[in-house]
N, CA, C and O atoms as a DFTB+ gen file, in Angstrom:
444 C
 N C O
     1  1      59.559      29.712      -4.072
     2  2      60.876      29.672      -4.694
     3  2      60.939      27.967      -4.934
     4  3      60.396      27.174      -4.165
     5  1      61.719      27.568      -6.167
     6  2      62.088      26.367      -6.325
     7  2      63.394      26.130      -6.569
     8  3      63.969      26.868      -7.369
     9  1      64.124      25.031      -5.911
    10  2      65.450      24.933      -5.883
    11  2      65.496      23.555      -7.054
    12  3      64.721      22.614      -6.884
    13  1      66.302      23.563      -8.016
    14  2      66.447      22.556      -8.847
    15  2      67.641      21.611      -8.397
    16  3      68.563      21.329      -9.162
    17  1      67.541      21.107      -6.986
    18  2      68.582      20.317      -6.626
    19  2      68.419      18.936      -7.169
    20  3      67.262      18.534      -7.290
    21  1      69.406      18.144      -7.516
    22  2      69.364      16.837      -7.850
    23  2      68.898      16.090      -6.870
    24  3      69.248      16.228      -5.698
    25  1      67.984      15.149      -7.324
    26  2      67.468      14.050      -6.515
    27  2      66.101      14.434      -5.457
    28  3      65.483      13.659      -4.726
    29  1      65.888      15.927      -5.672
    30  2      64.621      16.357      -4.973
    31  2      63.440      16.370      -5.868
    32  3      63.618      16.820      -7.000
    33  1      62.316      15.966      -5.554
    34  2      61.142      16.140      -6.240
    35  2      60.735      17.437      -6.255
    36  3      60.733      18.129      -5.237
    37  1      60.334      17.889      -7.501
    38  2      59.700      19.224      -7.660
    39  2      58.188      18.969      -7.653
    40  3      57.698      18.185      -8.464
    41  1      57.528      19.545      -6.852
    42  2      56.127      19.514      -6.615
    43  2      55.360      20.873      -7.261
    44  3      55.606      22.013      -6.865
    45  1      54.425      20.568      -8.283
    46  2      53.847      21.639      -8.864
    47  2      52.452      21.738      -8.285
    48  3      51.680      20.790      -8.135
    49  1      52.231      22.981      -7.984
    50  2      50.934      23.490      -7.218
    51  2      50.233      24.351      -8.234
    52  3      50.823      25.342      -8.665
    53  1      48.927      24.030      -8.683
    54  2      48.214      24.739      -9.729
    55  2      47.161      25.471      -9.159
    56  3      46.412      24.825      -8.427
    57  1      46.922      26.678      -9.319
    58  2      45.780      27.431      -8.888
    59  2      44.449      27.043      -9.657
    60  3      43.321      27.284      -9.226
    61  1      44.730      26.419     -10.834
    62  2      43.678      26.040     -11.665
    63  2      43.101      24.807     -10.997
    64  3      41.941      24.585     -11.345
    65  1      43.633      23.914     -10.092
    66  2      43.066      22.638      -9.431
    67  2      42.262      23.178      -8.600
    68  3      42.705      23.854      -7.672
    69  1      40.972      22.984      -8.773
    70  2      39.880      23.273      -7.706
    71  2      39.113      22.227      -7.171
    72  3      38.775      21.336      -7.951
    73  1      38.828      22.169      -6.190
    74  2      38.032      21.252      -5.491
    75  2      36.727      21.527      -4.911
    76  3      36.765      22.441      -4.088
    77  1      35.498      20.963      -5.113
    78  2      34.275      21.549      -4.683
    79  2      34.282      21.403      -3.146
    80  3      34.823      20.475      -2.544
    81  1      33.584      22.482      -2.560
    82  2      33.250      22.168      -0.944
    83  2      32.745      20.816      -0.585
    84  3      33.201      20.163       0.354
    85  1      31.646      20.365      -1.483
    86  2      31.099      19.128      -1.293
    87  2      32.048      17.992      -1.447
    88  3      31.739      16.981      -0.817
    89  1      32.980      17.954      -2.050
    90  2      34.038      16.862      -2.135
    91  2      34.893      17.044      -0.991
    92  3      35.261      16.055      -0.357
    93  1      35.277      18.305      -0.634
    94  2      36.237      18.310       0.518
    95  2      35.586      17.877       1.858
    96  3      36.333      17.411       2.718
    97  1      34.303      17.984       2.102
    98  2      33.705      17.491       3.163
    99  2      33.763      16.091       3.346
   100  3      33.606      15.615       4.471
   101  1      34.003      15.274       2.207
   102  2      34.215      13.783       2.274
   103  2      35.530      13.442       3.019
   104  3      35.633      12.304       3.476
   105  1      36.615      14.387       3.195
   106  2      37.754      14.168       3.730
   107  2      37.789      14.462       5.327
   108  3      38.673      14.047       6.076
   109  1      36.796      15.163       5.677
   110  2      36.743      15.555       7.112
   111  2      36.402      14.344       8.064
   112  3      35.617      13.452       7.742
   113  1      37.093      14.404       9.309
   114  2      36.777      13.244      10.225
   115  2      38.158      13.027      10.938
   116  3      39.185      13.588      10.555
   117  1      38.104      12.174      12.001
   118  2      39.203      11.832      12.865
   119  2      39.935      10.603      12.259
   120  3      39.306       9.689      11.724
   121  1      41.191      10.615      12.355
   122  2      41.913       9.483      11.706
   123  2      42.831       9.080      12.914
   124  3      43.237       9.924      13.713
   125  1      43.131       7.766      13.004
   126  2      44.241       7.301      14.088
   127  2      45.441       7.175      13.614
   128  3      45.590       6.550      12.563
   129  1      46.397       7.662      14.192
   130  2      47.954       7.401      13.942
   131  2      48.382       6.672      15.015
   132  3      48.662       7.316      16.026
   133  1      48.527       5.203      15.046
   134  2      48.999       4.518      15.914
   135  2      48.131       4.891      17.245
   136  3      46.925       4.675      17.368
   137  1      49.021       5.520      18.261
   138  2      48.108       5.856      19.504
   139  2      47.708       7.433      19.583
   140  3      47.508       8.013      20.651
   141  1      47.637       7.919      18.560
   142  2      47.330       9.424      18.685
   143  2      46.357       9.642      17.341
   144  3      46.437       8.946      16.328
   145  1      45.573      10.570      17.505
   146  2      44.334      10.985      16.573
   147  2      44.592      12.297      15.902
   148  3      44.929      13.243      16.614
   149  1      44.478      12.451      14.681
   150  2      44.597      13.569      13.802
   151  2      43.207      13.943      13.298
   152  3      42.428      13.046      12.974
   153  1      42.884      15.144      13.223
   154  2      41.596      15.410      12.600
   155  2      41.665      16.427      11.350
   156  3      42.468      17.360      11.319
   157  1      40.837      16.181      10.431
   158  2      40.904      16.944       9.328
   159  2      39.300      17.514       9.182
   160  3      38.299      16.832       8.964
   161  1      39.392      19.038       9.381
   162  2      38.353      19.851       9.454
   163  2      38.280      20.827       8.072
   164  3      39.262      21.119       7.388
   165  1      37.137      21.186       7.866
   166  2      36.956      22.216       6.648
   167  2      36.528      23.228       7.389
   168  3      35.560      23.149       8.144
   169  1      37.427      24.534       7.167
   170  2      37.354      25.805       7.632
   171  2      37.595      26.622       6.456
   172  3      38.561      26.464       5.708
   173  1      36.544      27.640       6.292
   174  2      36.538      28.539       5.226
   175  2      36.946      28.161       3.888
   176  3      37.631      28.924       3.208
   177  1      36.564      27.026       3.472
   178  2      36.704      26.404       2.341
   179  2      37.927      25.584       2.088
   180  3      38.167      24.976       1.045
   181  1      38.735      25.641       3.247
   182  2      40.088      24.815       3.145
   183  2      40.267      23.701       4.124
   184  3      39.898      23.882       5.285
   185  1      40.808      22.552       3.758
   186  2      41.103      21.613       4.638
   187  2      42.001      22.000       5.587
   188  3      42.887      22.784       5.248
   189  1      41.939      21.528       6.925
   190  2      43.017      21.855       7.937
   191  2      43.199      20.573       8.722
   192  3      42.280      20.076       9.373
   193  1      44.425      20.047       8.639
   194  2      44.903      18.892       9.388
   195  2      45.431      19.352      10.959
   196  3      46.248      20.253      11.151
   197  1      44.875      18.651      11.886
   198  2      45.292      19.079      13.143
   199  2      45.620      17.870      13.940
   200  3      45.141      16.765      13.689
   201  1      46.595      18.153      15.077
   202  2      46.667      17.029      16.014
   203  2      46.541      17.988      17.315
   204  3      47.353      18.853      17.643
   205  1      45.434      17.668      17.930
   206  2      44.986      18.433      18.959
   207  2      45.887      18.740      19.999
   208  3      46.435      17.868      20.674
   209  1      46.080      20.096      20.170
   210  2      46.881      20.640      21.195
   211  2      48.458      20.676      20.975
   212  3      49.297      21.050      21.795
   213  1      48.680      20.193      19.651
   214  2      50.091      20.173      19.281
   215  2      50.366      21.026      17.982
   216  3      51.295      21.831      18.061
   217  1      49.644      20.941      16.757
   218  2      49.973      21.567      15.637
   219  2      48.754      21.495      14.559
   220  3      47.957      20.556      14.532
   221  1      48.723      22.337      13.890
   222  2      47.649      22.505      12.766
   223  2      48.201      23.087      11.454
   224  3      48.983      24.038      11.473
   225  1      47.772      22.488      10.280
   226  2      48.310      22.897       9.061
   227  2      47.197      22.929       7.912
   228  3      46.252      22.143       7.981
   229  1      47.298      23.748       6.959
   230  2      46.455      23.773       6.006
   231  2      46.817      22.750       4.970
   232  3      47.982      22.355       4.923
   233  1      45.882      22.269       4.106
   234  2      46.309      21.031       3.225
   235  2      46.078      21.908       1.858
   236  3      45.222      22.778       1.697
   237  1      47.110      21.433       0.867
   238  2      46.908      22.153      -0.489
   239  2      46.771      20.966      -1.374
   240  3      47.483      19.990      -1.138
   241  1      46.015      20.946      -2.270
   242  2      45.625      20.052      -3.006
   243  2      46.614      19.713      -4.296
   244  3      46.865      20.613      -5.097
   245  1      47.070      18.615      -4.437
   246  2      48.196      18.311      -5.372
   247  2      47.322      17.145      -6.407
   248  3      47.897      16.748      -7.421
   249  1      46.178      16.733      -6.140
   250  2      45.510      15.759      -6.885
   251  2      43.915      15.786      -6.295
   252  3      43.441      16.592      -5.493
   253  1      43.353      14.823      -6.853
   254  2      41.836      14.642      -6.386
   255  2      41.832      14.252      -4.921
   256  3      40.968      14.721      -4.180
   257  1      42.806      13.373      -4.443
   258  2      42.634      12.920      -3.137
   259  2      43.933      12.912      -2.307
   260  3      44.123      12.287      -1.264
   261  1      44.821      13.745      -2.979
   262  2      46.325      13.834      -2.325
   263  2      46.635      15.303      -2.097
   264  3      46.559      16.115      -3.019
   265  1      47.001      15.652      -0.810
   266  2      47.385      17.013      -0.497
   267  2      48.814      17.108       0.236
   268  3      49.391      16.145       0.740
   269  1      49.264      18.366       0.214
   270  2      50.532      18.632       0.919
   271  2      50.049      19.131       2.279
   272  3      49.019      19.785       2.445
   273  1      50.903      18.755       3.237
   274  2      50.747      19.293       4.592
   275  2      51.660      20.432       4.503
   276  3      52.877      20.304       4.371
   277  1      50.994      21.639       4.585
   278  2      51.978      22.886       4.349
   279  2      53.009      23.220       5.301
   280  3      54.047      23.801       4.984
   281  1      52.700      22.826       6.545
   282  2      53.811      23.250       7.586
   283  2      54.968      22.367       7.805
   284  3      55.954      22.715       8.455
   285  1      54.806      21.065       7.177
   286  2      55.927      20.112       7.582
   287  2      57.228      20.077       6.538
   288  3      57.126      19.980       5.315
   289  1      58.209      20.154       7.128
   290  2      59.505      20.039       6.409
   291  2      60.301      18.801       6.849
   292  3      60.278      18.555       8.055
   293  1      60.901      18.104       6.161
   294  2      60.752      17.827       4.631
   295  2      59.161      17.581       4.269
   296  3      58.286      17.190       5.042
   297  1      59.048      17.886       3.018
   298  2      57.637      17.867       2.491
   299  2      56.869      16.512       3.053
   300  3      57.431      15.421       3.143
   301  1      55.592      16.744       3.390
   302  2      54.732      15.689       3.694
   303  2      53.460      15.830       2.895
   304  3      52.865      16.888       2.691
   305  1      53.091      14.529       2.434
   306  2      51.698      14.470       1.670
   307  2      50.900      13.541       2.423
   308  3      51.380      12.614       3.076
   309  1      49.572      13.826       2.316
   310  2      48.430      12.889       2.830
   311  2      47.538      12.826       1.845
   312  3      47.052      13.805       1.279
   313  1      47.222      11.309       1.540
   314  2      46.473      10.725       0.561
   315  2      45.317      10.041       1.111
   316  3      45.517       9.190       1.978
   317  1      44.038      10.317       0.696
   318  2      42.974       9.707       1.304
   319  2      42.588       8.555       0.237
   320  3      42.466       8.687      -0.981
   321  1      42.418       7.327       1.063
   322  2      41.928       6.144       0.343
   323  2      40.511       5.523       0.509
   324  3      40.117       5.094       1.593
   325  1      39.852       5.504      -0.504
   326  2      38.548       4.902      -0.391
   327  2      38.403       3.632      -0.337
   328  3      39.304       2.923      -0.785
   329  1      37.270       3.068       0.207
   330  2      36.954       1.685       0.214
   331  2      35.966       1.243      -1.043
   332  3      35.634       2.084      -1.878
   333  1      35.512      -0.158      -1.122
   334  2      34.919      -0.564      -2.090
   335  2      33.571       0.150      -2.412
   336  3      33.039       0.118      -3.522
   337  1      33.071       0.807      -1.305
   338  2      31.708       1.552      -1.488
   339  2      31.946       3.084      -1.924
   340  3      31.019       3.863      -2.147
   341  1      33.379       3.428      -2.021
   342  2      33.446       4.889      -2.395
   343  2      33.693       5.937      -1.386
   344  3      33.978       7.102      -1.661
   345  1      33.541       5.351       0.034
   346  2      33.748       5.991       1.182
   347  2      35.258       6.013       1.549
   348  3      35.963       5.019       1.371
   349  1      35.737       7.185       2.072
   350  2      36.990       7.390       2.551
   351  2      37.216       6.492       4.040
   352  3      36.531       6.745       5.031
   353  1      38.205       5.488       4.031
   354  2      38.238       4.786       5.046
   355  2      39.604       4.925       5.775
   356  3      39.792       4.431       6.887
   357  1      40.534       5.613       5.099
   358  2      41.711       5.794       5.894
   359  2      42.607       6.767       5.021
   360  3      42.177       7.110       3.920
   361  1      43.800       7.212       5.454
   362  2      44.697       8.178       4.757
   363  2      46.094       7.560       5.059
   364  3      46.390       6.864       6.030
   365  1      46.856       7.938       4.076
   366  2      48.376       7.555       4.063
   367  2      49.155       8.835       4.263
   368  3      49.008       9.752       3.454
   369  1      50.068       8.966       5.408
   370  2      50.816      10.188       5.351
   371  2      52.206       9.666       5.076
   372  3      52.679       8.650       5.586
   373  1      52.884      10.560       4.115
   374  2      54.300      10.248       3.606
   375  2      55.048      11.521       3.825
   376  3      54.602      12.668       3.792
   377  1      56.400      11.066       4.080
   378  2      57.234      12.250       4.254
   379  2      58.534      12.167       3.593
   380  3      59.159      11.125       3.793
   381  1      59.084      13.079       2.823
   382  2      60.439      12.992       2.306
   383  2      60.563      13.365       0.899
   384  3      59.681      13.033       0.108
   385  1      61.479      13.960       0.563
   386  2      61.858      14.760      -0.816
   387  2      62.205      13.806      -1.824
   388  3      61.950      14.054      -3.003
   389  1      62.770      12.725      -1.475
   390  2      63.374      11.807      -2.471
   391  2      62.274      10.985      -3.163
   392  3      61.522      10.280      -2.490
   393  1      62.181      11.061      -4.379
   394  2      61.059      10.294      -5.220
   395  2      61.051       8.809      -4.851
   396  3      59.996       8.257      -4.538
   397  1      62.263       8.134      -4.885
   398  2      62.184       6.642      -4.619
   399  2      62.514       6.585      -2.965
   400  3      62.336       5.465      -2.486
   401  1      62.912       7.493      -2.139
   402  2      63.253       7.220      -0.805
   403  2      62.286       7.666       0.197
   404  3      62.586       7.659       1.390
   405  1      60.934       8.126      -0.297
   406  2      59.971       8.515       0.760
   407  2      59.493       7.251       1.608
   408  3      59.324       6.094       1.224
   409  1      59.344       7.747       2.736
   410  2      59.099       6.781       3.798
   411  2      57.519       6.997       4.190
   412  3      57.024       8.120       4.283
   413  1      56.912       5.986       4.372
   414  2      55.524       6.011       4.923
   415  2      55.561       6.177       6.366
   416  3      56.176       5.340       7.027
   417  1      54.927       7.239       6.988
   418  2      55.017       7.650       8.365
   419  2      53.876       6.490       8.973
   420  3      54.214       5.629       9.785
   421  1      52.813       6.592       8.569
   422  2      51.724       5.809       9.213
   423  2      50.523       5.562       8.017
   424  3      50.414       6.262       7.010
   425  1      49.848       4.666       8.288
   426  2      48.701       4.343       7.613
   427  2      47.580       4.527       8.657
   428  3      47.678       3.919       9.723
   429  1      46.561       5.295       8.428
   430  2      45.727       5.630       9.524
   431  2      44.271       5.028       9.169
   432  3      43.954       4.826       7.996
   433  1      43.516       4.790      10.110
   434  2      42.274       4.165       9.960
   435  2      41.221       5.253      10.479
   436  3      41.492       5.897      11.492
   437  1      40.121       5.444       9.847
   438  2      39.124       6.433      10.286
   439  2      38.248       5.875      11.372
   440  3      37.825       4.719      11.370
   441  1      37.977       6.862      12.395
   442  2      37.176       6.430      13.556
   443  2      35.701       6.331      13.204
   444  3      34.884       5.983      14.056
């Protein structure tokens, strides 16, 4: 269900957007958020974001390297950043519905 509330960003998720399994494996690994670690795993063809012992969420692709963290409200996205060699070196986790008011939670580094 989509509400057309003023000031809230509408996210469009398309079933036509497909990502190859080989591409998804590039995102897997452990990332450090300040003093805690989050892990991205590939299970049954889907990316799963987990903070061990606390929570786990499916990631839904909204771009080639950007995903929605499904269980987080208000909306949270995770974007994977590549280095000069083309390898994923970190991810940026952002939360908030306001297009101009989104706040960066953490920029993470890969272990």
